[in-house]
C-alpha positions as CSV (number, residue, x, y, z in Angstrom):
1,X,121.3,-95.4,84.2
2,X,124.1,-93.1,85.3
3,X,127.1,-93.4,82.9
4,X,129.5,-94.0,85.8
5,X,127.4,-97.0,86.9
6,X,126.8,-98.3,83.4
7,X,130.5,-98.6,82.5
8,X,131.2,-100.9,85.5
9,X,130.5,-104.0,83.4
10,X,132.9,-103.1,80.7
11,X,136.4,-104.7,80.3
12,X,139.1,-102.9,82.4
13,X,141.0,-101.6,79.3
14,X,137.8,-100.0,78.0
15,X,136.9,-98.5,81.4
16,X,140.4,-97.0,81.7
17,X,140.1,-95.4,78.3
18,X,136.8,-93.7,79.1
19,X,136.6,-90.0,80.0
20,X,133.5,-88.4,81.5
21,X,132.7,-84.8,80.9
22,X,132.5,-84.0,84.7
23,X,136.2,-85.2,85.0
24,X,139.3,-83.2,84.2
25,X,140.6,-84.8,81.0
26,X,144.0,-86.3,80.6
27,X,146.4,-84.4,78.3
28,X,146.6,-85.8,74.7
29,X,150.1,-84.4,74.3
30,X,153.0,-83.9,76.8
31,X,152.7,-80.9,79.1
32,X,155.1,-78.7,81.0
33,X,154.3,-77.2,84.4
34,X,153.1,-73.6,84.3
35,X,155.0,-72.7,87.5
36,X,151.8,-71.9,89.3
37,X,150.4,-74.8,91.3
38,X,146.8,-73.4,91.4
39,X,146.7,-73.2,87.6
40,X,148.4,-76.6,87.0
41,X,145.7,-78.2,89.2
42,X,143.1,-77.1,86.6
43,X,144.9,-77.7,83.4
44,X,144.6,-81.2,81.7
45,X,147.9,-83.0,82.2
46,X,148.9,-80.5,84.9
47,X,150.5,-77.8,82.7
48,X,150.7,-76.1,79.3
49,X,150.5,-78.4,76.3
50,X,153.8,-78.9,74.5
51,X,152.2,-79.3,71.1
52,X,149.2,-77.7,69.4
53,X,147.3,-74.4,69.9
54,X,146.6,-72.6,73.1
55,X,144.9,-69.3,73.2
56,X,145.4,-66.5,75.8
57,X,142.7,-63.9,75.6
58,X,143.7,-60.6,77.1
59,X,141.2,-58.3,78.8
60,X,143.6,-55.4,78.8
61,X,146.3,-54.0,76.6
62,X,149.3,-56.3,75.9
63,X,151.9,-56.3,78.7
64,X,149.3,-57.0,81.5
65,X,151.2,-60.0,82.9
66,X,150.9,-62.6,80.1
67,X,154.7,-62.9,79.7
68,X,155.3,-63.5,83.4
69,X,152.5,-66.1,83.3
70,X,154.1,-68.0,80.4
71,X,157.8,-67.5,81.4
72,X,158.3,-70.4,83.8
73,X,156.9,-72.9,81.3
74,X,158.8,-71.3,78.4
75,X,162.1,-71.6,80.2
76,X,161.4,-75.3,81.0
77,X,160.2,-76.1,77.5
78,X,163.3,-74.7,75.7
79,X,165.9,-75.9,78.1
80,X,166.6,-79.1,76.1
81,X,167.1,-77.0,72.9
82,X,165.2,-75.5,70.1
83,X,164.3,-71.9,69.3
84,X,162.0,-69.4,70.9
85,X,160.1,-67.5,68.3
86,X,157.8,-64.5,68.8
87,X,155.7,-63.2,66.0
88,X,154.4,-59.6,65.9
89,X,154.9,-58.7,69.6
90,X,153.3,-55.4,70.4
91,X,156.5,-53.9,71.8
92,X,160.2,-54.3,71.1
93,X,161.5,-57.1,73.3
94,X,163.8,-56.0,76.1
95,X,166.8,-58.2,76.5
96,X,167.5,-57.9,80.2
97,X,163.9,-58.8,81.0
98,X,164.0,-61.7,78.6
99,X,167.2,-63.0,80.3
100,X,165.5,-62.6,83.7
101,X,162.6,-64.7,82.4
102,X,164.9,-67.5,81.4
103,X,164.7,-66.9,77.7
104,X,168.0,-68.0,75.9
105,X,168.9,-65.0,73.8
106,X,171.1,-67.0,71.6
107,X,168.1,-69.0,70.5
108,X,165.5,-66.2,70.5
109,X,164.1,-64.9,67.3
110,X,161.4,-62.3,66.8
111,X,159.6,-61.4,63.6
112,X,157.7,-58.3,62.5
113,X,155.6,-59.3,59.5
114,X,154.0,-56.6,57.4
115,X,150.4,-57.9,57.7
116,X,148.3,-60.5,59.6
117,X,148.4,-62.7,56.5
118,X,152.2,-62.6,56.4
119,X,152.2,-63.3,60.2
120,X,150.1,-66.4,59.7
121,X,152.4,-67.6,56.9
122,X,155.4,-67.0,59.0
123,X,153.9,-69.0,61.9
124,X,153.3,-71.9,59.7
125,X,156.8,-71.9,58.3
126,X,158.3,-71.7,61.8
127,X,156.2,-74.7,62.9
128,X,157.0,-76.8,59.8
129,X,160.8,-76.0,60.2
130,X,160.9,-78.5,63.1
131,X,163.4,-76.4,65.0
132,X,161.1,-74.4,67.2
133,X,160.5,-75.3,70.8
134,X,158.1,-72.4,71.7
135,X,156.1,-70.1,69.4
136,X,154.2,-67.1,70.6
137,X,152.1,-65.0,68.2
138,X,150.2,-61.8,69.0
139,X,147.3,-61.9,66.6
140,X,144.5,-59.3,66.9
141,X,142.3,-61.2,64.4
142,X,142.7,-64.6,62.9
143,X,140.2,-66.7,61.0
144,X,139.2,-70.1,62.6
145,X,140.4,-72.0,59.5
146,X,143.8,-70.4,59.8
147,X,144.0,-71.3,63.5
148,X,142.9,-74.9,62.7
149,X,145.6,-75.3,60.1
150,X,148.3,-73.9,62.5
151,X,147.0,-76.1,65.3
152,X,147.5,-79.2,63.2
153,X,150.9,-78.1,62.1
154,X,151.9,-77.5,65.8
155,X,150.7,-81.0,66.6
156,X,152.5,-82.6,63.7
157,X,155.8,-80.9,64.6
158,X,155.5,-81.2,68.4
159,X,155.6,-77.5,69.1
160,X,153.5,-75.4,71.5
161,X,151.8,-72.5,69.7
162,X,150.6,-69.7,72.1
163,X,148.4,-67.2,70.3
164,X,147.6,-64.1,72.3
165,X,144.4,-62.4,71.2
166,X,142.1,-59.6,72.5
167,X,139.5,-60.6,75.1
168,X,136.7,-60.0,72.6
169,X,137.8,-63.1,70.7
170,X,136.1,-65.2,73.4
171,X,132.8,-64.5,71.7
172,X,134.0,-66.5,68.7
173,X,134.6,-70.3,68.2
174,X,138.1,-71.5,68.1
175,X,139.8,-74.9,67.4
176,X,142.1,-74.4,70.4
177,X,141.6,-77.2,72.9
178,X,142.7,-74.8,75.7
179,X,141.6,-71.2,75.9
180,X,142.2,-68.9,78.9
181,X,141.0,-65.3,79.6
182,X,143.6,-63.2,81.5
183,X,142.6,-60.0,83.5
184,X,145.4,-58.0,85.2
185,X,144.8,-56.9,88.8
186,X,146.7,-54.5,91.0
187,X,149.9,-55.6,92.8
188,X,151.1,-57.8,90.0
189,X,148.2,-60.2,90.3
190,X,146.4,-61.9,87.3
191,X,143.0,-63.4,87.2
192,X,143.0,-66.4,84.9
193,X,139.7,-67.9,83.8
194,X,139.7,-71.1,81.8
195,X,137.2,-70.6,79.0
196,X,137.7,-74.0,77.4
197,X,139.5,-77.2,78.4
198,X,139.1,-80.9,78.2
199,X,137.0,-81.2,81.2
200,X,134.1,-79.5,83.1
201,X,133.7,-75.8,83.0
202,X,135.4,-73.8,85.7
203,X,133.2,-71.0,86.8
204,X,135.7,-69.3,89.1
205,X,138.8,-67.4,88.1
206,X,142.2,-68.4,89.4
207,X,144.1,-65.4,91.0
208,X,147.9,-65.7,90.5
209,X,150.6,-63.5,92.0
210,X,153.2,-62.9,89.2
211,X,156.9,-62.4,89.7
212,X,158.4,-59.2,88.4
213,X,160.9,-60.1,85.7
214,X,162.1,-56.6,84.8
215,X,165.6,-56.0,86.3
216,X,166.2,-52.7,88.0
217,X,168.1,-50.1,86.0
218,X,170.9,-48.3,87.7
219,X,172.4,-45.0,86.7
220,X,169.9,-44.3,83.9
221,X,166.4,-43.0,83.9
222,X,165.7,-43.5,80.3
223,X,165.4,-46.9,78.5
224,X,168.0,-47.8,75.9
225,X,167.2,-47.1,72.2
226,X,164.8,-49.6,70.7
227,X,166.7,-52.2,68.7
228,X,165.7,-52.6,65.1
229,X,164.3,-56.0,64.2
230,X,165.9,-55.9,60.7
231,X,169.4,-57.1,61.7
232,X,171.1,-59.2,64.3
233,X,171.7,-57.4,67.6
234,X,174.6,-57.3,70.1
235,X,174.6,-59.6,73.1
236,X,173.4,-56.7,75.3
237,X,170.2,-56.4,73.2
238,X,167.6,-59.0,72.1
239,X,169.0,-61.4,69.5
240,X,166.5,-60.9,66.8
241,X,165.9,-61.7,63.2
242,X,163.6,-60.4,60.5
243,X,162.9,-61.4,56.9
244,X,164.6,-58.9,54.6
245,X,161.8,-59.4,52.0
246,X,158.0,-59.4,52.3
247,X,156.7,-62.8,53.2
248,X,154.8,-64.5,50.5
249,X,151.1,-65.1,50.9
């Protein structure tokens, strides 16, 4: 007997609690709209989870559109308060672009740990602090048990943990309930393929047109000097922070 038919005789509260694998599942945590209607239509709960681990797997070098993809949700998620924390970004954050993305510089912190082990430790401390509203971590290689521990910490402390990893990571298992593969296209387009979600597999990729967040520079052909992550910066730069001592393992 088909499952959808078999459950008709069950009490209404039980029927309402059932979820079938061919249906898009409801989100188990609150979500925030991504800012892209076509993507929200395919995400459980209609947006990015506001707690727990989400993985973005990049089919190109970092900087291929992942920040513009996340920016609308980031701005909404941190609007009520809390810090934005980036761990081990591949390039020095550029303050005018962050402002254009809606990132509050006065509540923005970026960390440059000395090793992947230190980065994982820092991520856990940030989550357990209870003050973070959005955590992004660029992690080339992370063991599943580490990701599982961080996922549980992000759930416990109601913080979204976005881990950006190379596309090759899709070959390995992950505790992340939501995994997406991002492939940049010409003309600021991005193909997003949902590799894992609470719901049926999505064979097709979703093609999104990304906004350009980088403001035009006038009167200067060269970028400003890269700010050091080891001390607080002026308002014109990214407000950053960095542990003065090596992070303990």
